[in-house]
C-alpha positions as CSV (number, residue, x, y, z in Angstrom):
1,M,-32.6,24.7,-37.7
2,R,-31.4,21.4,-36.7
3,K,-29.0,20.3,-38.8
4,H,-27.7,24.2,-38.3
5,R,-27.6,23.6,-34.4
6,Q,-26.3,20.1,-34.6
7,R,-23.7,21.2,-36.7
8,Q,-22.5,24.6,-34.6
9,A,-22.4,21.7,-31.5
10,A,-20.4,19.8,-32.9
11,E,-17.7,22.5,-34.9
12,T,-18.0,23.8,-30.7
13,T,-17.3,20.0,-29.5
14,L,-14.0,20.4,-31.5
15,L,-13.1,23.7,-30.6
16,R,-13.0,22.8,-26.9
17,L,-11.0,19.3,-27.3
18,K,-8.4,21.2,-28.7
19,K,-7.8,23.8,-26.5
20,E,-8.2,21.0,-24.0
21,A,-5.1,18.7,-26.1
22,I,-3.0,22.1,-26.1
23,E,-3.3,22.5,-23.1
24,A,-2.7,19.2,-21.8
25,L,1.2,19.8,-23.5
26,P,4.5,20.1,-22.0
27,E,5.0,24.1,-22.1
28,N,8.1,24.2,-24.9
29,L,5.4,22.1,-26.7
30,K,2.9,24.2,-26.2
31,A,4.5,27.0,-27.3
32,A,4.9,25.2,-30.4
33,S,1.5,24.2,-31.1
34,L,0.0,28.0,-30.4
35,V,2.3,29.4,-33.4
36,P,-0.3,29.3,-36.9
37,D,1.8,27.1,-39.5
38,L,1.0,29.2,-42.9
39,T,3.5,27.7,-45.2
40,P,1.7,27.6,-48.7
41,F,-0.3,23.6,-50.1
42,P,2.7,22.3,-53.1
43,V,1.5,23.4,-56.4
44,N,2.1,19.6,-57.7
45,R,-0.2,18.2,-54.6
46,F,-2.8,15.5,-56.1
47,M,-5.9,15.5,-55.4
48,A,-7.8,13.4,-52.5
49,T,-9.7,10.8,-53.6
50,L,-11.5,8.0,-52.2
51,T,-11.0,5.2,-55.0
52,P,-6.8,4.5,-56.3
53,P,-6.0,5.5,-59.8
54,I,-7.7,4.0,-63.0
55,E,-4.1,2.1,-64.8
56,G,-3.8,4.0,-68.5
57,Y,-7.3,5.9,-67.9
58,L,-5.2,9.4,-68.4
59,D,-3.6,8.1,-71.3
60,K,-6.8,7.0,-72.8
61,V,-8.3,10.9,-72.1
62,M,-5.5,12.1,-73.7
63,E,-5.7,9.7,-76.7
64,A,-9.5,11.1,-77.8
65,T,-8.4,14.6,-77.0
66,K,-5.8,13.9,-79.8
67,K,-8.5,12.6,-82.1
68,S,-11.5,14.7,-81.8
69,S,-9.4,17.5,-82.3
70,A,-7.8,15.7,-85.6
71,K,-11.2,16.0,-87.1
72,E,-12.6,19.5,-86.4
73,K,-12.4,21.3,-89.1
74,L,-10.6,24.2,-89.8
75,R,-12.4,27.8,-90.4
């Protein structure tokens, strides 16, 4: 229950700070900031990762897939 309250307090703080930041904006920017952005994410968007991609990894995986699928028996 303690973790739940901590998370709830953190979310409440973030929402309060967001509202204060919006109130600090000039009127023209404040009106624009209140309009929701419903633009969908691009379909070809890459997933966020913590490490850079390994060079040639995808090629090795695809090659191994081709080799293993060629060895399977056809029934």
